[in-house]
C-alpha positions as CSV (number, residue, x, y, z in Angstrom):
1,X,0.1,-0.1,0.0
2,X,1.4,3.4,-1.1
3,X,-0.1,5.9,0.6
4,X,2.2,8.9,-0.9
5,X,3.9,9.3,2.6
6,X,7.7,9.4,2.1
7,X,9.6,7.8,5.2
8,X,12.8,9.1,6.1
9,X,15.1,6.0,8.3
10,X,17.6,7.1,10.1
11,X,20.3,6.2,12.7
12,X,23.1,8.4,13.7
13,X,26.4,7.2,15.9
14,X,27.6,9.9,18.7
15,X,30.4,10.7,20.7
16,X,27.9,10.2,23.8
17,X,24.9,8.5,25.4
18,X,23.0,12.0,26.3
19,X,21.9,15.1,24.0
20,X,23.7,17.6,25.9
21,X,27.3,18.3,23.8
22,X,27.0,15.1,22.2
23,X,28.1,15.2,18.5
24,X,27.3,13.1,15.7
25,X,30.2,10.6,13.9
26,X,28.4,8.7,11.4
27,X,24.8,9.2,9.9
28,X,22.4,7.0,7.4
29,X,19.4,7.8,5.9
30,X,17.1,5.4,3.8
31,X,14.2,7.5,2.0
32,X,10.8,4.8,2.0
33,X,8.1,5.6,-0.4
34,X,6.0,3.0,1.6
35,X,6.7,0.4,-0.5
36,X,10.5,0.1,-0.7
37,X,13.7,2.2,-0.5
38,X,13.9,4.9,-3.1
39,X,16.7,6.7,-2.1
40,X,20.1,6.6,0.5
41,X,22.3,9.0,2.0
42,X,25.5,7.8,4.4
43,X,28.7,9.9,5.7
44,X,31.1,9.5,8.7
45,X,31.3,13.0,10.4
46,X,33.9,15.2,12.1
47,X,32.5,15.6,15.3
48,X,35.2,18.0,16.0
49,X,36.0,16.7,19.5
50,X,37.4,13.4,20.7
51,X,35.5,10.3,21.0
52,X,35.5,8.2,24.2
53,X,37.4,4.9,24.2
54,X,34.4,3.4,25.0
55,X,32.4,4.6,22.2
56,X,35.1,3.7,19.8
57,X,35.1,-0.1,21.5
58,X,30.9,0.0,21.0
59,X,31.1,1.3,17.2
60,X,34.6,0.8,16.4
61,X,34.6,4.5,15.1
62,X,37.9,6.4,16.2
63,X,39.4,10.0,16.1
64,X,41.5,8.6,13.1
65,X,38.3,7.6,11.1
66,X,36.7,10.6,11.1
67,X,39.8,13.3,10.9
68,X,39.1,14.1,7.5
69,X,35.3,13.4,7.2
70,X,33.3,16.4,6.8
71,X,32.0,18.5,9.7
72,X,28.1,18.3,10.2
73,X,27.5,21.6,8.7
74,X,29.0,20.7,5.1
75,X,26.7,17.8,5.2
76,X,23.5,19.9,6.9
77,X,22.2,20.8,3.7
78,X,21.8,17.2,2.0
79,X,20.4,16.1,5.2
80,X,17.7,18.8,4.9
81,X,16.9,17.5,1.4
82,X,16.9,13.8,2.0
83,X,14.6,14.3,4.9
84,X,12.3,17.2,3.6
85,X,8.7,16.2,3.4
86,X,9.3,13.1,5.0
87,X,8.7,11.4,8.1
88,X,11.2,11.1,10.6
89,X,12.0,7.0,11.8
90,X,14.2,5.6,13.9
91,X,14.5,3.1,16.6
92,X,14.0,5.2,19.8
93,X,13.1,8.2,17.3
94,X,13.6,11.0,20.3
95,X,17.7,10.2,20.6
96,X,18.1,10.5,16.7
97,X,15.7,13.3,16.2
98,X,17.4,15.2,19.4
99,X,21.1,14.5,18.5
100,X,20.0,16.3,14.6
101,X,17.7,18.6,15.9
102,X,20.4,19.9,18.5
103,X,23.5,20.0,15.5
104,X,20.7,21.9,13.4
105,X,20.0,24.7,16.4
106,X,23.7,24.9,17.0
107,X,23.7,26.2,13.2
108,X,20.9,28.3,13.8
109,X,18.6,26.4,12.0
110,X,15.1,25.1,13.2
111,X,15.1,21.4,12.1
112,X,11.8,19.9,12.6
113,X,10.0,17.0,11.3
114,X,7.0,14.2,12.2
115,X,8.3,11.6,14.4
116,X,7.6,7.8,14.0
117,X,9.6,5.6,16.4
118,X,10.1,2.2,15.4
119,X,10.3,0.4,18.9
120,X,6.5,2.2,19.9
121,X,5.2,0.5,16.6
122,X,6.6,-2.9,17.6
123,X,5.3,-2.9,20.8
124,X,2.2,-2.1,19.4
125,X,2.1,-4.5,16.7
126,X,4.2,-6.9,17.9
127,X,3.5,-7.3,21.3
128,X,4.6,-9.9,24.1
129,X,8.1,-10.0,23.3
130,X,11.0,-10.2,25.9
131,X,13.0,-7.2,24.4
132,X,12.4,-4.6,21.7
133,X,16.4,-3.2,21.5
134,X,17.0,-3.1,18.1
135,X,19.2,-6.4,18.2
136,X,16.8,-8.5,20.3
137,X,14.2,-7.6,18.3
138,X,16.0,-8.7,14.9
139,X,16.7,-12.1,16.4
140,X,13.4,-12.7,17.5
141,X,11.5,-11.6,14.0
142,X,14.2,-13.0,11.6
143,X,15.5,-9.9,10.5
144,X,19.7,-9.8,9.7
145,X,21.7,-7.6,10.9
146,X,24.8,-7.0,10.4
147,X,27.3,-3.9,11.4
148,X,25.4,-3.3,14.6
149,X,26.3,0.0,16.1
150,X,27.3,1.5,12.8
151,X,24.7,4.2,11.2
152,X,23.8,2.3,8.2
153,X,23.9,-1.7,9.3
154,X,21.4,-0.3,12.3
155,X,19.6,1.6,9.3
156,X,19.3,-1.2,7.1
157,X,18.3,-3.9,9.7
158,X,15.7,-0.4,11.1
159,X,14.2,-0.1,7.3
160,X,13.5,-4.3,7.3
161,X,11.6,-4.1,10.7
162,X,9.8,-1.2,8.7
163,X,8.3,-3.0,6.3
164,X,7.1,-5.9,8.5
165,X,5.5,-3.2,10.1
166,X,4.1,-1.8,7.2
167,X,2.6,-4.9,6.3
168,X,1.1,-5.5,9.7
169,X,-0.5,-2.6,9.8
170,X,-2.0,-2.8,6.1
171,X,-4.5,0.2,6.9
172,X,-2.0,1.9,8.5
173,X,-4.4,2.7,11.4
174,X,-1.7,2.3,14.5
175,X,0.5,4.2,11.8
176,X,-2.2,7.4,12.0
177,X,-2.9,6.8,15.4
178,X,1.0,7.3,16.3
179,X,1.2,10.6,13.6
180,X,-2.2,12.1,15.0
181,X,-1.8,15.7,16.3
182,X,-1.8,16.0,19.7
183,X,-0.6,12.3,20.2
184,X,1.8,11.4,22.8
185,X,3.7,8.8,21.0
186,X,6.4,10.7,19.8
187,X,7.1,12.3,23.5
188,X,7.0,9.1,25.6
189,X,9.9,7.0,26.4
190,X,10.2,4.2,23.4
191,X,9.7,1.4,26.5
192,X,6.6,3.1,28.1
193,X,2.9,2.3,26.9
194,X,0.8,4.9,26.2
195,X,-1.9,3.2,28.4
196,X,0.6,3.9,31.5
197,X,1.3,7.4,30.8
198,X,-2.9,7.9,30.3
199,X,-3.5,6.4,33.6
200,X,-1.1,8.7,35.5
201,X,-3.6,11.3,37.8
202,X,-3.2,14.9,37.6
203,X,-3.1,14.7,41.6
204,X,-0.8,15.0,44.3
205,X,1.3,12.3,45.4
206,X,4.8,10.2,44.8
207,X,5.7,8.5,41.5
208,X,8.1,5.7,40.6
209,X,10.1,5.0,37.2
210,X,10.4,1.2,36.7
211,X,12.8,-0.2,34.3
212,X,12.4,-3.8,32.2
213,X,13.2,-5.5,35.8
214,X,10.7,-3.5,37.7
215,X,13.4,-1.8,39.4
216,X,12.6,1.5,40.6
217,X,15.1,3.9,39.1
218,X,13.8,7.0,40.1
219,X,10.9,8.6,42.8
220,X,9.9,11.8,42.5
221,X,7.0,13.8,43.9
222,X,4.6,16.3,42.6
223,X,1.4,18.3,42.9
224,X,0.4,17.0,39.7
225,X,1.8,13.8,38.9
226,X,1.0,13.5,35.0
227,X,2.1,17.0,34.4
228,X,5.5,16.3,36.2
229,X,6.1,13.1,34.6
230,X,5.7,14.7,31.3
231,X,8.5,17.3,31.7
232,X,11.1,14.3,32.3
233,X,10.1,13.3,28.9
234,X,10.5,16.9,27.5
235,X,13.8,17.4,29.5
236,X,17.0,17.1,27.2
237,X,19.6,16.9,29.9
238,X,21.5,13.7,29.3
239,X,20.7,12.3,32.7
240,X,17.0,13.0,31.9
241,X,17.3,11.3,28.3
242,X,19.2,8.0,30.1
243,X,16.4,8.0,32.9
244,X,13.5,8.0,30.1
245,X,15.1,5.2,27.7
246,X,15.5,2.8,30.9
247,X,12.3,3.6,31.7
248,X,9.2,1.0,31.2
249,X,6.7,1.5,33.8
250,X,5.5,4.3,35.8
251,X,3.6,3.8,39.2
252,X,2.4,5.9,41.7
253,X,0.8,6.7,45.2
254,X,-1.7,9.7,45.7
255,X,-1.0,11.8,49.1
256,X,-3.5,14.4,48.4
257,X,-1.1,16.6,50.7
258,X,1.9,17.9,49.5
259,X,4.0,17.9,52.4
260,X,2.8,14.0,53.0
261,X,4.3,13.2,49.2
262,X,7.4,14.9,50.1
263,X,7.5,12.9,53.5
264,X,6.9,9.5,51.7
265,X,9.3,10.9,48.8
266,X,12.1,11.1,51.3
267,X,11.1,8.0,52.9
268,X,11.1,5.7,49.5
269,X,14.8,7.0,48.3
270,X,16.4,5.7,50.9
271,X,14.2,2.4,51.4
272,X,15.1,1.7,47.2
273,X,18.1,4.2,46.7
274,X,17.0,4.7,43.0
275,X,20.0,5.0,40.5
276,X,18.6,8.5,39.2
277,X,17.8,10.2,42.6
278,X,20.9,12.4,43.9
279,X,19.3,14.0,46.6
280,X,18.2,12.5,50.3
281,X,20.6,9.2,49.5
282,X,23.3,10.7,51.7
283,X,23.3,9.3,55.5
284,X,25.9,11.6,57.3
285,X,25.5,15.5,58.1
286,X,28.8,17.6,58.2
287,X,27.7,20.4,59.6
288,X,25.8,22.0,62.8
289,X,24.1,25.2,64.7
290,X,25.1,25.3,67.9
291,X,25.4,27.7,71.0
292,X,27.6,28.7,73.4
293,X,28.2,31.8,76.2
294,X,30.7,34.7,75.8
295,X,32.8,36.5,78.8
296,X,30.0,38.9,79.3
297,X,27.2,36.0,79.5
298,X,25.7,36.7,76.3
299,X,24.6,33.9,74.2
300,X,26.0,33.7,70.6
301,X,24.1,31.0,67.9
302,X,26.5,30.2,65.2
303,X,27.1,27.0,62.7
304,X,30.6,24.8,61.6
305,X,31.8,21.9,61.0
306,X,29.6,19.1,63.2
307,X,33.5,18.3,64.4
308,X,34.0,21.6,66.0
309,X,30.5,22.1,66.7
310,X,30.0,21.7,71.0
311,X,26.7,20.2,71.9
312,X,25.1,20.4,68.4
313,X,21.5,21.7,68.6
314,X,20.5,20.8,64.7
315,X,22.6,19.2,62.0
316,X,22.9,19.8,58.6
317,X,24.7,18.6,55.4
318,X,26.1,21.5,54.3
319,X,27.0,25.1,55.5
320,X,24.6,26.7,53.2
321,X,21.9,24.7,54.6
322,X,23.0,25.7,58.1
323,X,23.1,29.5,57.6
324,X,19.9,29.8,55.8
325,X,18.1,27.8,58.6
326,X,19.8,30.1,61.5
327,X,19.2,33.4,59.0
328,X,15.5,32.3,59.4
329,X,15.4,31.5,63.5
330,X,17.3,35.0,63.5
331,X,14.5,36.7,62.0
332,X,11.8,34.4,63.8
333,X,13.2,35.4,67.4
334,X,14.4,39.0,66.6
335,X,18.0,38.0,67.3
336,X,20.9,40.1,66.5
337,X,22.6,38.9,63.0
338,X,25.9,40.1,64.7
339,X,25.4,37.4,67.6
340,X,24.5,34.8,65.4
341,X,27.8,35.1,63.2
342,X,25.9,36.0,59.8
343,X,27.3,39.2,60.2
344,X,31.1,39.6,60.9
345,X,33.2,42.8,61.7
346,X,30.5,45.1,62.6
347,X,30.2,47.0,65.6
348,X,26.5,46.9,65.5
349,X,24.1,44.6,63.2
350,X,22.3,46.3,59.9
351,X,19.2,44.9,61.2
352,X,19.1,47.2,64.2
353,X,18.4,49.9,61.7
354,X,15.5,48.0,59.9
355,X,13.9,47.8,63.7
356,X,14.7,43.7,63.6
357,X,17.4,43.5,66.2
358,X,16.4,45.2,69.4
359,X,19.7,46.6,70.0
360,X,21.8,43.9,72.5
361,X,24.8,45.1,70.0
362,X,24.4,48.4,70.6
363,X,23.8,48.5,74.7
364,X,20.3,49.2,74.3
365,X,18.8,45.6,75.1
366,X,20.1,43.7,77.9
367,X,21.4,40.7,78.0
368,X,19.3,38.7,79.9
369,X,16.8,40.1,77.8
370,X,18.3,38.7,74.6
371,X,19.2,35.7,76.4
372,X,15.7,34.7,77.1
373,X,14.9,34.9,73.4
374,X,17.7,33.0,72.7
375,X,16.9,30.0,74.8
376,X,13.5,29.7,73.2
377,X,15.1,29.9,69.8
378,X,16.8,27.3,71.2
379,X,14.0,25.2,72.6
380,X,12.4,25.8,69.1
381,X,15.0,24.2,67.3
382,X,15.4,21.2,69.9
383,X,12.1,20.6,69.9
384,X,12.7,17.3,71.9
385,X,9.3,17.3,74.4
386,X,6.3,18.1,72.3
387,X,4.2,16.6,70.4
388,X,2.4,18.1,67.5
389,X,0.0,17.4,64.9
390,X,-0.3,18.8,61.2
391,X,-3.5,18.6,59.8
392,X,-3.7,18.1,56.0
393,X,-6.1,17.7,52.8
394,X,-6.9,14.1,52.4
395,X,-7.0,12.0,48.7
396,X,-10.4,12.9,48.2
397,X,-13.0,15.1,49.6
398,X,-14.1,12.8,52.1
399,X,-11.0,12.2,53.6
400,X,-8.6,14.4,56.5
401,X,-4.7,13.4,56.2
402,X,-2.6,14.2,59.2
403,X,0.9,13.7,60.1
404,X,1.9,13.3,64.0
405,X,5.0,14.1,65.7
406,X,5.0,13.0,69.0
407,X,7.9,14.1,71.8
408,X,9.5,15.8,69.0
409,X,9.7,12.7,66.8
410,X,8.2,12.0,63.7
411,X,5.8,8.9,64.0
412,X,4.0,9.0,60.8
413,X,1.0,10.0,58.6
414,X,-2.3,8.9,58.3
415,X,-6.1,9.2,56.6
416,X,-9.3,9.4,58.3
417,X,-12.6,9.7,56.8
418,X,-14.0,13.8,57.0
419,X,-16.6,12.5,59.5
420,X,-14.3,10.4,61.4
421,X,-14.3,11.8,65.5
422,X,-11.2,11.6,67.0
423,X,-11.3,11.9,71.0
424,X,-7.5,10.8,72.2
425,X,-4.0,10.2,71.0
426,X,-4.6,6.4,71.0
427,X,-7.5,6.6,68.9
428,X,-5.7,8.8,66.3
429,X,-3.0,5.9,65.8
430,X,-5.5,3.2,64.8
431,X,-5.1,5.3,61.7
432,X,-1.5,5.8,61.5
433,X,0.9,4.7,58.6
434,X,4.3,4.0,60.8
435,X,7.2,5.7,59.4
436,X,11.3,6.2,60.4
437,X,12.4,9.4,61.4
438,X,15.7,10.8,60.0
439,X,17.6,14.4,59.5
440,X,15.9,14.7,56.2
441,X,12.6,14.6,57.4
442,X,13.3,16.9,60.2
443,X,14.6,19.3,57.6
444,X,11.5,18.7,55.6
445,X,9.1,19.3,58.5
446,X,11.5,22.4,59.9
447,X,11.0,24.1,56.8
448,X,7.3,23.3,56.2
449,X,6.5,24.7,59.8
450,X,8.9,28.0,59.1
451,X,6.3,28.4,56.5
452,X,3.1,26.9,58.1
453,X,3.4,27.6,61.5
454,X,-0.5,28.3,62.4
455,X,-0.8,24.1,61.0
456,X,0.9,22.9,64.0
457,X,-1.7,21.9,66.7
458,X,0.2,21.3,69.9
459,X,-1.2,17.8,71.7
460,X,-1.9,18.0,75.1
461,X,-1.6,14.0,75.4
462,X,-3.1,13.8,79.0
463,X,-6.4,15.3,77.9
464,X,-8.8,14.5,75.0
465,X,-8.8,16.4,71.5
466,X,-10.7,16.2,68.7
467,X,-9.8,15.8,64.7
């Protein structure tokens, strides 16, 4: 069946696996008219940068081979001509398309073509195979694959696969659905079924990217799960591209509350240690906020390396985090930045001029009065003995959520029907999903409290209360 549509089946070899900074070393194009290949183009390309040894081992292309090859701008016109009025086809199309798009963008040219992915088409038209990588797919369906990881070898195999897919979709129903304007097929990772993306909710919660072994490789939180997941697919950073290429499934858990999403995300990262999560996998703090008293009896707050901090009040992962926290404490309790070691080499602090310091640095406030607020700040930071309930929005309109902090220790969160009356802490705990406390959790709770003090309800555990 020849429907008048032309396809440019393309493969590129590059200097690396990502998009940013990745340069083409070889390109092959086969123009297909819907029945057969009618034209072809092939060239090595001088990337104007060195080819990593690992890439040479994979492709066989080294710096010597491309030294006299044309640079991309020298063959750009031919690539435009060969792909003009064609649908751009590739196995994992987003990779090849984005690399070529980036090369043209560097030349100031807006390269834009409709796209078809033979991985996604194969998953739809040849379902149930154990793998859809080009090598294993070709072996499963009987397509010879020569010169693997060379542009023309992979392109010829992709063209034979394309012929098979065309024959399986004789009425072009699947092809046309993939090309339909507004279709997500060209945007989604090659290994991810559109049905998986379609069932993602536009609600607050935690989402999990999984690979073909069903291993969790990334955990994230979002106010709108579907929108946030989609943003990963559009991100062209090398790390995001690699993440999406390995993703074959996405699962999720709705939390209703952004705070609970943050808490759950932190816990899950420590539980699964996902490959693509960097933040919150750390376990050791290196800095701390502490207090000391000078010769005049005035109490100071300061931060330093944990080993040099006597009796640390709060622990942090870096000095920036420590300083920012102390800045908020200084402002909240109207402390003097000079004696919080936020302003140095000054006789009196700048905050006095804007009426945020009561003048202890000018002798206008007594040491006793100032120290009283410092002690209140230390108690606030320590928070060792108080119990709090944080009321949150539930996962639906018929539900309320809560976070429980007992004696300064995070206990977990839970969900309750909105018409349920709770008269005691023991009754509340029947709905509690127990979780572990740690420094990252405490950091999340401190950050939330700095902006939402009114949502922390102090619990008098000896007397009843109602939620």
